[in-house]
C-alpha positions in Angstrom: -30.0 -31.9 -29.0 -27.6 -32.1 -32.1 -24.2 -30.5 -31.3 -25.4 -27.3 -34.0 -28.0 -26.6 -31.8 -26.1 -26.6 -28.8 -23.9 -24.2 -30.3 -26.6 -22.0 -30.9 -28.4 -21.8 -28.0 -24.7 -21.3 -25.7 -23.9 -18.5 -29.0 -27.2 -16.6 -28.7 -26.7 -17.3 -24.7 -23.7 -15.5 -24.5 -25.3 -13.0 -26.5 -28.3 -12.1 -24.4 -26.2 -12.4 -21.0 -23.8 -9.6 -22.8 -26.8 -7.4 -23.5 -27.6 -7.7 -19.7 -24.2 -6.5 -18.5 -23.8 -3.8 -20.9 -27.4 -2.8 -19.0 -26.9 -2.7 -15.9 -22.9 -1.7 -16.3 -24.5 1.5 -17.6 -27.4 1.5 -14.7 -24.9 1.2 -12.3 -25.3 4.2 -9.8 -22.0 5.8 -7.6 -23.6 5.6 -4.7 -23.4 2.9 -0.9 -26.4 1.2 -0.2 -25.2 -0.1 3.2 -22.3 0.2 5.6 -21.2 -3.5 4.7 -20.6 -2.2 1.1 -17.9 0.6 2.5 -16.5 -2.4 4.9 -15.1 -4.5 2.1 -14.3 -1.4 0.3 -11.5 -0.1 3.2 -9.6 -4.0 2.1 -9.2 -3.1 -0.8 -8.1 0.5 -0.2 -5.9 -0.8 2.3 -4.8 -3.6 0.0 -4.2 -0.7 -2.8 -1.9 1.1 -0.4 0.2 -2.2 0.7 -1.6 -2.7 3.9 -3.6 -4.8 5.9 -4.9 -2.2 7.5 -7.2 0.7 7.0 -5.6 3.4 5.9 -4.8 7.7 7.2 -6.0 5.9 10.8 -2.1 5.0 12.1 -0.4 8.1 14.2 -4.0 8.8 15.4 -4.7 7.7 19.1 -7.5 4.7 19.1 -10.2 4.9 19.6 -14.2 3.3 18.5 -14.5 6.5 15.8 -12.4 4.9 14.0 -14.4 2.0 12.9 -16.8 4.3 10.9 -17.0 1.6 8.1 -17.6 -0.8 10.3 -21.2 -2.0 11.1 -21.5 -2.3 15.2 -18.8 -0.1 15.9 -19.9 -0.4 19.4 -18.8 -3.9 20.0 -14.8 -3.9 19.1 -12.2 -2.8 21.3 -9.9 -0.7 19.8 -6.5 -0.8 21.7 -4.2 0.3 18.4 -4.1 1.7 15.4 -4.3 1.6 12.7 -7.3 0.1 12.7 -8.4 -3.0 10.0 -11.4 -4.0 9.3 -13.3 -7.7 9.8 -14.9 -8.1 6.6 -13.0 -11.4 5.1 -9.7 -11.6 4.1 -9.8 -13.0 0.1 -12.2 -10.7 -1.2 -10.0 -7.6 -1.5 -6.8 -9.5 -4.0 -10.0 -10.2 -6.2 -11.1 -7.1 -6.3 -7.9 -5.2 -6.4 -7.2 -4.9 -10.2 -11.2 -3.5 -10.3 -10.6 -0.5 -8.0 -8.8 1.2 -10.7 -12.2 2.0 -12.1 -13.5 3.1 -9.0 -16.5 2.6 -7.5 -18.1 1.2 -10.6 -15.5 -1.3 -11.0 -16.0 -2.2 -7.9 -19.4 -3.1 -9.1 -18.5 -4.3 -12.2 -17.4 -7.6 -10.5 -20.7 -8.6 -9.1 -22.0 -7.8 -12.4 -19.5 -10.3 -14.3 -20.2 -12.7 -11.4 -23.8 -12.4 -11.5 -23.8 -12.8 -16.2 -21.3 -16.1 -15.3 -23.6 -17.6 -13.0 -26.2 -17.8 -15.2 -23.4 -19.4 -17.7 -22.3 -21.6 -15.9 -26.3 -23.0 -14.6 -26.4 -23.4 -18.3 -24.0 -25.4 -19.0 -24.2 -27.5 -16.1 -28.0 -28.5 -16.8 -27.0 -29.3 -20.4 -25.0 -31.5 -19.5 -27.9 -33.8 -18.4 -30.4 -32.6 -20.5 -32.1 -34.0 -23.9 -34.3 -30.6 -24.1 -32.4 -27.4 -25.1 -35.4 -25.6 -23.4 -34.4 -27.0 -19.7 -31.5 -25.4 -19.3 -32.7 -22.4 -20.5 -35.1 -22.7 -18.1 -32.6 -22.7 -15.2 -30.9 -20.1 -16.7 -34.5 -18.0 -16.7 -35.4 -19.0 -13.0 -32.0 -17.5 -11.9 -32.1 -14.4 -13.7 -35.2 -13.6 -14.3 -37.0 -15.6 -11.3 -34.0 -15.4 -8.3 -33.5 -12.1 -6.4 -30.4 -11.5 -7.3 -30.3 -8.6 -9.7 -29.7 -6.2 -7.1 -26.8 -7.4 -5.4 -25.1 -7.4 -9.6 -25.1 -3.9 -8.8 -23.6 -3.1 -5.5 -19.8 -3.5 -4.0 -20.7 -6.1 -1.3 -19.4 -9.4 -2.7 -22.5 -11.9 -2.6 -22.7 -12.0 -6.8 -18.7 -13.2 -6.5 -19.3 -15.7 -3.3 -22.8 -17.2 -5.4 -20.5 -18.0 -8.8 -17.8 -18.9 -6.9 -19.6 -21.8 -4.9 -21.6 -22.4 -8.6 -18.4 -22.5 -10.3 -16.7 -25.2 -7.5 -20.5 -27.4 -7.6 -19.5 -27.4 -11.2 -16.5 -28.6 -11.1 -16.8 -31.5 -8.0 -20.0 -32.4 -10.4 -17.7 -33.5 -13.3 -16.1 -35.6 -10.0 -19.7 -36.8 -9.8 -19.7 -38.7 -13.7 -16.5 -40.3 -13.2 -13.8 -37.9 -14.3 -10.3 -37.0 -13.6 -10.6 -37.0 -9.9 -8.4 -32.9 -10.8 -11.5 -31.6 -11.3 -12.2 -31.8 -7.3 -8.8 -29.9 -6.7 -9.9 -27.2 -9.3 -13.4 -27.0 -6.6 -11.5 -26.7 -3.4 -9.5 -24.4 -4.6 -13.3 -22.2 -5.3 -15.4 -23.2 -3.0 -12.1 -22.4 -0.3 -11.6 -18.8 -2.3 -15.6 -18.6 -1.7 -15.1 -19.1 2.1 -12.5 -16.5 2.2 -15.0 -14.2 0.8 -18.0 -15.3 2.7 -17.6 -17.0 6.0 -21.0 -18.9 5.9 -19.9 -20.9 2.4 -17.6 -23.2 5.1 -20.1 -25.1 5.6 -20.8 -25.6 2.1 -17.7 -26.8 1.6 -17.8 -29.0 4.3 -21.2 -30.5 2.3 -19.9 -30.6 -1.6 -16.7 -32.3 0.0 -19.6 -35.1 1.3 -20.7 -35.3 -2.1 -17.5 -36.1 -2.9 -17.4 -39.1 0.1 -20.2 -40.3 -1.6 -20.7 -40.1 -5.7 -16.9 -39.6 -6.4 -15.2 -40.7 -9.2 -12.4 -42.7 -6.9 -13.6 -41.6 -3.8 -11.0 -41.2 -1.2 -8.1 -40.0 -3.9 -10.7 -37.2 -5.3 -11.4 -36.3 -1.3 -7.5 -36.0 -1.4 -7.5 -33.7 -4.1 -10.7 -31.6 -3.0 -8.7 -31.2 0.4 -5.2 -29.9 -1.1 -7.4 -27.5 -3.1 -9.4 -26.0 -0.5 -5.9 -25.5 1.9 -4.5 -22.9 0.2 -6.7 -20.6 0.1 -7.7 -21.2 3.7 -4.2 -21.1 4.4 -3.8 -17.8 2.9 -7.3 -16.5 4.6 -5.9 -17.7 8.2 -2.5 -16.2 7.7 -4.3 -12.3 6.2 -6.4 -12.9 9.6 -3.1 -13.4 11.7 -1.6 -10.5 10.4 -4.7 -8.4 10.7 -6.4 -10.3 13.8 -3.7 -12.1 15.5 -5.7 -15.4 15.3 -4.5 -17.9 12.4 -7.8 -18.9 11.6 -9.4 -19.3 8.5 -13.3 -18.1 9.1 -12.9 -16.5 12.9 -17.0 -16.0 12.4 -17.5 -20.2 11.9 -17.6 -20.2 16.2 -20.3 -17.8 16.2 -22.1 -19.8 14.0 -21.9 -22.9 15.8 -22.8 -21.1 19.1 -25.9 -20.5 16.9 -26.4 -23.5 15.4 -26.3 -25.7 19.2 -28.3 -23.4 21.2 -31.6 -24.9 20.4 -29.8 -28.5 21.6 -28.4 -26.1 25.2 -31.3 -24.9 25.4 -34.1 -27.5 24.6 -35.7 -26.0 22.4 -36.4 -28.4 19.5 -39.6 -26.1 17.8 -36.7 -23.2 17.1 -35.6 -24.2 14.7 -39.1 -25.3 12.1 -40.2 -21.9 13.1 -36.9 -19.9 12.4 -37.4 -22.1 9.5 -41.3 -20.9 8.9 -39.7 -17.5 9.0 -37.3 -17.7 6.1 -38.4 -19.7 4.0 -42.2 -20.0 4.5 -43.7 -16.0 5.7 -41.4 -13.6 6.9 -44.7 -12.1 8.4 -45.0 -14.7 11.2 -42.2 -13.8 12.0 -43.1 -12.1 16.3 -40.9 -9.4 17.2 -37.1 -8.1 17.2 -35.0 -9.4 20.5 -32.8 -6.8 19.7 -34.0 -3.4 20.7 -32.0 -2.1 17.9 -33.6 -3.9 14.5 -36.1 -1.9 15.0 -34.2 1.0 13.6 -34.2 -0.7 10.3 -37.4 -2.6 10.9 -41.0 -1.1 11.4 -44.1 -3.2 11.6 -47.5 -2.6 9.4 -50.5 -3.4 12.1 -53.0 -4.2 9.1 -50.8 -6.6 7.1 -48.3 -7.9 9.6 -45.3 -7.0 6.8 -41.7 -5.9 8.5 -41.1 -3.1 6.1 -37.2 -2.3 5.1 -37.4 1.1 4.0 -40.7 0.8 2.8 -40.3 -2.7 1.2 -41.6 -5.6 2.2 -39.2 -7.8 3.9 -39.7 -11.3 2.3 -39.0 -14.7 3.3 -37.4 -17.3 0.3 -40.4 -18.4 -1.3 -41.7 -14.9 -0.8 -39.3 -14.1 -3.3 -39.0 -16.5 -5.1 -41.6 -19.2 -5.0 -40.6 -21.3 -7.1 -37.8 -22.8 -5.4 -41.0 -24.7 -3.2 -40.9 -27.0 -6.1 -37.2 -27.1 -5.7 -37.1 -28.0 -2.7 -39.6 -30.6 -2.6 -37.7 -32.2 -5.0 -34.6 -32.2 -3.2 -36.9 -34.7 -1.0 -38.5 -36.8 -3.4 -35.3 -37.2 -5.3 -34.5 -40.0 -3.1 -37.3 -41.6 -3.6 -38.5 -43.0 -6.8 -38.7 -41.0 -9.7 -38.8 -43.1 -12.7 -38.4 -40.0 -15.3 -35.9 -39.0 -14.0 -32.5 -41.0 -15.1 -30.5 -42.1 -12.8 -27.0 -39.7 -13.5 -29.4 -36.7 -12.9 -30.8 -38.3 -10.5 -27.6 -38.2 -9.0 -26.0 -35.2 -9.1 -30.0 -33.7 -7.8 -28.8 -35.8 -4.5 -26.0 -34.4 -4.4 -27.4 -30.8 -4.6 -30.4 -31.8 -2.5 -27.8 -32.3 0.5 -25.8 -28.9 -0.1 -29.5 -27.3 -0.5 -31.3 -28.6 2.6 -28.6 -28.4 5.0 -27.8 -24.8 4.3 -31.3 -24.1 4.9 -31.3 -26.7 8.3 -28.1 -24.4 9.4 -29.8 -21.6 8.9 -32.4 -22.5 10.8 -30.7 -23.7 13.3 -28.9 -20.9 13.8 -32.4 -18.8 15.2 -32.9 -15.2 14.4 -29.9 -13.5 13.2 -31.3 -10.8 10.9 -29.4 -10.1 7.8 -29.9 -6.4 8.3 -30.8 -3.5 6.1 -31.9 -6.2 3.4 -35.7 -7.0 1.5 -34.7 -10.5 1.2 -32.7 -13.2 2.1 -29.2 -12.5 1.2 -27.6 -15.1 3.3 -29.7 -18.1 1.1 -28.4 -16.2 -2.4 -25.7 -19.4 -3.0 -28.8 -22.0 -2.6 -30.5 -19.7 -5.5 -28.9 -21.1 -8.2 -29.1 -24.7 -7.5 -32.3 -25.2 -6.8 -32.9 -23.6 -10.5 -30.7 -26.3 -11.2 -32.1 -28.8 -9.6 -35.8 -28.3 -11.1 -34.1 -28.1 -14.6 -33.1 -31.9 -14.1 -36.2 -33.0 -12.5 -38.2 -31.3 -15.8 -36.4 -32.7 -18.2 -38.6 -34.7 -21.1 -41.9 -33.4 -19.6 -43.9 -31.8 -22.4 -44.5 -28.6 -20.9 -44.9 -25.3 -24.1 -42.4 -22.8 -24.0 -45.9 -20.7 -25.0 -47.2 -22.1 -21.8 -44.5 -20.4 -19.4 -44.1 -17.5 -20.9 -47.6 -17.1 -21.2 -48.1 -17.5 -17.6 -44.3 -15.2 -17.1 -46.7 -12.2 -18.9 -49.7 -12.4 -17.2 -48.0 -13.3 -13.1 -45.8 -9.6 -14.0 -48.6 -8.0 -15.0 -50.9 -8.7 -12.1 -48.1 -7.3 -9.7 -47.9 -4.4 -12.4 -51.1 -3.1 -12.0 -51.7 -4.2 -8.5 -48.7 -1.9 -7.3 -50.5 1.2 -10.3 -54.2 0.7 -9.1 -54.2 -1.3 -5.1 -53.3 0.8 -2.2 -49.9 0.8 -0.3 -51.4 -1.9 2.4 -53.1 -3.9 -0.9 -49.2 -4.1 -2.5 -48.2 -5.5 0.6 -50.5 -8.2 1.6 -50.4 -9.3 -2.3 -46.3 -10.3 -2.1 -46.9 -12.0 1.1 -49.7 -14.1 0.3 -49.7 -14.7 -3.2 -46.2 -16.2 -3.2 -47.0 -18.5 -1.0 -50.5 -19.8 -2.8 -47.8 -19.4 -6.2 -45.3 -21.6 -4.5 -48.4 -23.9 -3.7 -50.3 -25.0 -6.7 -46.9 -25.2 -8.3 -46.2 -28.1 -6.0 -49.6 -29.4 -6.0 -49.5 -29.4 -10.3 -46.7 -31.2 -10.6 -47.9 -34.0 -7.9 -51.1 -34.3 -10.9 -48.7 -33.8 -13.6 -50.2 -37.6 -14.7 -53.8 -36.3 -14.7 -53.7 -32.8 -16.0 -52.6 -31.5 -18.9 -49.0 -30.8 -18.0 -48.1 -28.5 -20.6 -50.5 -26.4 -20.1 -51.4 -26.1 -16.4 -48.1 -26.9 -14.8 -45.9 -24.8 -17.8 -48.3 -21.5 -17.0 -48.2 -22.1 -13.1 -44.3 -22.4 -13.2 -44.0 -19.2 -15.6 -46.4 -17.0 -12.8 -44.1 -18.1 -10.4 -41.2 -16.7 -12.7 -43.4 -13.7 -13.4 -44.0 -13.0 -9.7 -41.0 -13.0 -8.8 -39.3 -10.6 -12.0 -41.8 -8.1 -10.8 -40.2 -8.1 -7.1 -36.8 -8.3 -8.5 -37.8 -5.4 -10.1 -39.7 -3.6 -7.1 -36.5 -4.8 -4.8 -33.7 -3.3 -7.7 -36.0 -0.1 -7.4 -35.8 0.6 -3.9 -31.8 -0.5 -3.8 -31.4 2.3 -6.7 -33.6 4.8 -5.1 -31.2 4.6 -1.5 -27.9 4.6 -3.5 -29.1 7.4 -5.5 -29.5 9.4 -2.9 -26.4 8.5 -1.0 -24.7 9.7 -4.8 -26.1 12.7 -4.5 -24.6 13.2 -0.9 -21.3 12.2 -2.3 -21.0 14.5 -5.0 -22.1 16.9 -3.1 -19.7 15.5 -0.4 -16.8 15.2 -2.9 -17.2 18.9 -4.5 -16.7 20.7 -0.7 -14.2 18.0 1.0 -10.3 18.4 -0.2 -7.4 16.3 -0.5 -6.2 15.1 3.1 -9.5 16.0 4.6 -11.3 14.3 7.6 -14.4 14.1 8.0 -17.2 13.3 11.8 -20.4 11.5 10.4 -23.3 9.8 12.1 -24.6 7.0 12.1 -25.2 4.4 8.9 -27.0 6.7 6.1 -24.0 9.1 6.8 -21.5 6.7 6.8 -23.0 4.7 3.7 -22.6 8.1 1.4 -19.3 9.2 3.1 -17.3 5.8 2.3 -17.0 6.1 -1.4 -15.4 9.5 -0.5 -12.1 7.1 -0.1 -11.3 6.3 -3.6 -10.5 9.0 -4.7 -9.3 11.2 -2.0 -7.0 11.0 1.1 -9.7 11.6 3.5 -10.3 10.5 6.5 -14.3 9.2 7.5 -15.0 9.0 11.4 -18.3 7.8 13.3 -19.3 9.6 16.2 -21.8 8.2 16.8 -19.2 4.9 18.0 -19.0 6.2 21.5 -21.1 9.8 20.9 -18.2 12.0 19.8 -16.5 11.2 23.6 -12.9 11.1 21.2 -14.0 13.5 18.5 -11.4 17.0 19.6 -8.9 14.7 20.9 -9.4 12.7 17.4 -9.7 16.4 15.9 -6.3 17.9 17.5 -4.5 15.0 16.4 -5.8 15.8 12.4 -5.1 19.2 12.5 -1.3 18.4 13.3 -1.5 16.7 10.6 -2.6 19.3 8.1 -5.8 17.8 7.8 -9.0 20.4 7.1 -12.0 19.3 9.5 -15.6 19.0 8.7 -18.7 17.1 10.1 -21.4 16.2 8.7 -24.1 17.7 10.8 -27.5 16.4 9.7 -28.9 13.7 11.8 -26.2 14.2 14.4 -27.9 15.0 17.8 -27.3 18.5 18.6 -25.6 16.4 22.4 -23.3 14.5 20.5 -22.7 17.7 18.0 -21.0 19.6 20.6 -18.7 16.4 21.8 -17.8 16.6 18.4 -17.1 20.4 18.3 -15.8 20.7 22.1 -15.0 24.8 22.3 -13.9 24.9 18.9 -15.5 27.2 16.2 -17.6 26.6 12.7 -18.5 27.5 9.9 -21.5 26.3 7.2 -20.1 24.7 3.8 -23.3 23.2 3.0 -27.0 23.3 3.8 -28.3 21.2 1.0 -28.5 18.8 0.4 -27.5 17.9 4.0 -26.0 20.5 6.4 -22.0 20.4 6.4 -19.7 22.2 8.7 -15.9 22.8 9.0 -13.3 23.8 12.0 -12.4 27.1 11.6 -10.9 27.0 14.7 -8.9 24.8 16.8 -8.4 26.1 21.0 -5.7 24.4 22.4 -6.4 21.6 25.6 -9.7 21.5 23.8 -9.3 17.5 24.2 -11.6 14.5 25.0 -11.9 16.1 28.6 -14.0 18.9 27.4 -16.5 17.1 25.6 -20.0 14.9 27.9 -19.8 11.4 27.5 -23.2 9.7 26.9 -24.1 6.0 26.6 -25.5 5.3 23.4 -29.0 4.4 22.6 -29.9 3.1 19.4 -27.4 1.5 18.4 -28.6 1.0 14.4 -27.4 -2.1 13.2 -27.5 -2.1 9.1 -25.8 -6.0 9.1 -24.6 -8.8 9.8 -21.4 -8.6 8.6 -20.5 -11.2 6.3 
């Protein structure tokens, strides 16, 4: 590929990515999807005010009700105030400049990360390939065939994590290619920051360091540079965790991950990781049942298809979201065998990427059925999607794959699913989303194996296009569904914003109400409490304290059980502030002596677990 063509392709890509970014930013919805987003948001708000704790909770009595932002407040012990979030610590300093633009600013950080990830994948593949179409294929696989777009319009930092990981791998790949060891410092720094955004990346960081020892230029020297680079962000995370949690450790959740990963060894259940692999990678509908009854709050099973539904949307395994990844996984294995069409430099790179991909999948398979909460797909595996796209593009470079055939297959795959959504019954749609991607993945592998006997430019290209087109439409369905949730919460947020003044307090109950109300804190001094955390036991005591701070106190009434509402209300009087789109009450009288002793303590019977924070 000539330099002129290379520059021209890059300019075209930048323009297209810019247009996509503008569309995503322009259509951002100012509403949360899940309480996890609020859990990260409160850290940024706190840092904006120069603290590592949640503003507004200082001076109040310790109570689980102050942990409204936590997906699992019932599991925490609150012994002092102000309270703090358990979300990884490095997201807040990165997002701090973006909070100037409120919710849309925090979303912009993920949108930029999504766009830049596509650009990095393009640059990565272009370094190794002869055909211009190979780099474009990698971008199409990631942006169109991945399942990342819904996360590009959210606040939870999945796309930021993906970008940091891809950038780290890009830098380390320069060390694989014999470039200066200084790139190892930058790669280590970036993956270290990624660990401070999502703690699961510590495992990827270890595997990335291993690739330097295997293929790096001046291996020991480069590995030392890598450790020097990763040390700074890890020490920063450990320091922040010490001041927040009292633990000087960069990734406190790794102990729980280690417990999950080693549980099959300790229990002797060697078949369990293979069962988890099949559920998370191939077919989620084969999941037998939930060990935790609380998961049924988010998931329901459709008897006719076996599909697990999340907010009415099919919960999908990795290949059910992106069937083209099936070929990527096969290539990660076969690259260790003879592949004459792959040059030595590409073979080394693909082998290094295969270690990262297969190790991540193996780790999560060993970790067991650790649910990823309110999500339509496998969000814990998002970081390997761009790596799989790079693997496929590198291995297919040089093959005679007609872009026309790929595009034709893409259009047919997208049209087929669109037509099914319009004409087919809901059950048939769900069955197709479960079964068709697995079939497409199998056909893609089969046509690749038989590529020497078939017209590779036709059959294989069409099937590859089918996979991307189907993935694109599945991604579109997920995006539309997440936007519906955000729209509902945004409407509720606007209603709350119109009625709740500055320097106020709001009692909520359970995840949906908390997700709706959370963004209020970006622009107003509002203390939000979760009465569900202790069934309203501490609410009367906290109400007294909030009133003493001269705050107006409100109750989000819709969805709050009558006994819990009575616990929160105590002997006070309420006035109705809103009836639509939900009930909103305001305390109008606060009687002396009405403290926690007047409330009826009950035991939570339905602990909603919207996610496992990461």
